[in-house]
Rosetta silent file (secondary structure, phi, psi, omega in degrees, C-alpha in Angstrom):
SEQUENCE: MPNEPEREPTLAEMEEEVLVKGQEWMRQQLEQKLQEQADRISQSFFPPGRTAGALSKKKADAAKQRGKSGNPN
SCORE:     score description
SCORE:     0.000 S_00000001
   1 L     0.000  133.839 -174.042   70.181  -21.052   44.686 S_00000001
   2 L   -69.420  -27.694 -176.723   72.587  -19.025   42.590 S_00000001
   3 L   -88.316   -3.572 -178.813   70.499  -18.995   39.371 S_00000001
   4 L   -74.921  132.331  179.226   67.346  -17.722   41.050 S_00000001
   5 L   -68.897  146.377  179.457   66.516  -14.109   40.131 S_00000001
   6 L   -73.137  130.790 -177.554   66.558  -11.616   42.998 S_00000001
   7 L   -82.746  151.167  177.485   63.024  -10.653   43.948 S_00000001
   8 L   -75.958  142.592  177.681   61.971   -7.046   44.223 S_00000001
   9 L   -69.798  149.892  177.605   61.172   -5.817   47.734 S_00000001
  10 L   -76.246  164.474  178.002   57.544   -5.223   48.539 S_00000001
  11 H   -60.586  -37.770  178.806   56.277   -1.729   49.243 S_00000001
  12 H   -64.082  -39.653  178.027   55.913   -2.672   52.923 S_00000001
  13 H   -66.902  -40.157  178.326   59.569   -3.780   53.031 S_00000001
  14 H   -65.390  -41.421  178.381   60.678   -0.576   51.330 S_00000001
  15 H   -61.696  -44.049  179.008   58.593    1.477   53.749 S_00000001
  16 H   -61.042  -42.031  178.863   60.148   -0.340   56.723 S_00000001
  17 H   -62.778  -42.926  179.159   63.653    0.330   55.361 S_00000001
  18 H   -63.270  -43.072  179.904   62.866    4.031   54.908 S_00000001
  19 H   -63.629  -43.165 -179.991   61.481    4.267   58.444 S_00000001
  20 H   -63.717  -45.370 -179.910   64.525    2.544   59.952 S_00000001
  21 H   -65.998  -37.178  178.355   66.956    4.761   58.031 S_00000001
  22 H   -65.734  -40.383  178.243   64.925    7.855   58.954 S_00000001
  23 H   -64.809  -41.146  179.420   64.982    6.951   62.637 S_00000001
  24 H   -65.728  -41.881  178.638   68.751    6.410   62.530 S_00000001
  25 H   -61.439  -44.904 -179.741   69.270    9.735   60.731 S_00000001
  26 H   -63.833  -40.639  178.401   67.108   11.537   63.324 S_00000001
  27 H   -60.572  -42.926  179.433   68.988    9.844   66.183 S_00000001
  28 H   -65.076  -40.558  178.715   72.299   11.027   64.720 S_00000001
  29 H   -63.257  -44.890  179.393   70.984   14.587   64.309 S_00000001
  30 H   -65.405  -40.191  178.673   69.748   14.706   67.915 S_00000001
  31 H   -61.521  -42.668  179.385   73.005   13.228   69.185 S_00000001
  32 H   -64.052  -45.222  179.340   74.969   15.907   67.317 S_00000001
  33 H   -62.147  -43.608  179.085   72.765   18.737   68.658 S_00000001
  34 H   -63.498  -40.217  179.792   73.033   17.415   72.218 S_00000001
  35 H   -65.927  -40.893  178.310   76.819   17.112   71.941 S_00000001
  36 H   -62.613  -42.041  179.260   77.102   20.670   70.612 S_00000001
  37 H   -66.129  -42.144  178.660   74.952   21.950   73.474 S_00000001
  38 H   -62.689  -39.214  178.279   76.965   19.977   76.036 S_00000001
  39 H   -64.162  -42.260  178.828   80.177   21.406   74.592 S_00000001
  40 H   -63.855  -43.756 -179.099   78.816   24.971   74.835 S_00000001
  41 H   -64.069  -44.368 -177.623   77.655   24.439   78.418 S_00000001
  42 H   -66.132  -29.106  178.136   80.945   22.884   79.509 S_00000001
  43 H   -67.128  -31.189  179.034   82.871   25.823   78.042 S_00000001
  44 H   -72.367  -27.611  177.047   81.012   28.185   80.340 S_00000001
  45 H   -86.434  -37.413 -176.719   82.098   26.102   83.350 S_00000001
  46 L  -127.244   93.204  178.852   85.581   25.266   82.101 S_00000001
  47 L   -56.662  158.255 -179.334   87.081   27.933   79.843 S_00000001
  48 L   -51.729  138.002 -179.627   89.491   26.675   77.166 S_00000001
  49 L    91.675  -10.199  178.659   92.719   25.408   78.693 S_00000001
  50 L  -117.880  147.494  175.879   91.078   24.474   81.990 S_00000001
  51 L  -131.964  168.699  178.478   89.563   21.198   83.029 S_00000001
  52 H   -59.790  -39.387  179.408   87.725   19.998   86.089 S_00000001
  53 H   -63.151  -39.820  179.940   90.891   18.198   87.219 S_00000001
  54 H   -65.633  -39.028  179.258   92.955   21.371   86.932 S_00000001
  55 H   -66.992  -41.051  179.064   90.459   23.296   89.045 S_00000001
  56 H   -63.668  -39.512  179.338   90.442   20.591   91.738 S_00000001
  57 H   -64.229  -40.927  177.851   94.249   20.604   91.836 S_00000001
  58 H   -62.367  -41.093  178.173   94.259   24.380   92.282 S_00000001
  59 H   -63.014  -42.763 -179.541   91.815   24.067   95.188 S_00000001
  60 H   -64.589  -42.044  178.748   93.973   21.383   96.801 S_00000001
  61 H   -63.575  -41.386  179.504   97.112   23.513   96.366 S_00000001
  62 H   -65.015  -39.335  178.959   95.362   26.540   97.863 S_00000001
  63 H   -64.902  -38.284  178.119   94.175   24.476  100.842 S_00000001
  64 H   -63.423  -41.877 -179.251   97.747   23.269  101.436 S_00000001
  65 H   -65.013  -33.106  178.922   99.022   26.834  101.409 S_00000001
  66 H   -82.357   -7.888  179.061   96.412   27.827  103.992 S_00000001
  67 L    85.058   18.256  179.318   97.379   24.823  106.112 S_00000001
  68 L  -104.173  150.000  174.442   94.075   23.063  105.661 S_00000001
  69 L  -120.842  166.116  178.168   93.610   19.477  104.670 S_00000001
  70 L   -74.561   -9.018 -177.008   90.627   17.672  103.220 S_00000001
  71 L   -93.349  119.586 -177.112   90.475   15.546  106.369 S_00000001
  72 L   -71.248  -14.805 -178.579   88.219   17.077  109.083 S_00000001
  73 L   -85.357    0.000    0.000   89.965   15.103  111.905 S_00000001
């Protein structure tokens, strides 16, 4: 009903809202830390300007130059 006054939330409802928002905030913080760590780790494997695909292509090109193929038969 449109004329009914909005009721105030109970303390239990407010507590639940705070807990849910706190959990979401913590999840976002952990996600950010994990992404930063993953980025640092990947940089040690793939220096800037290089990617896993670029390294695989270089290996394939080198194998061609040596006359080797990926097929053992």
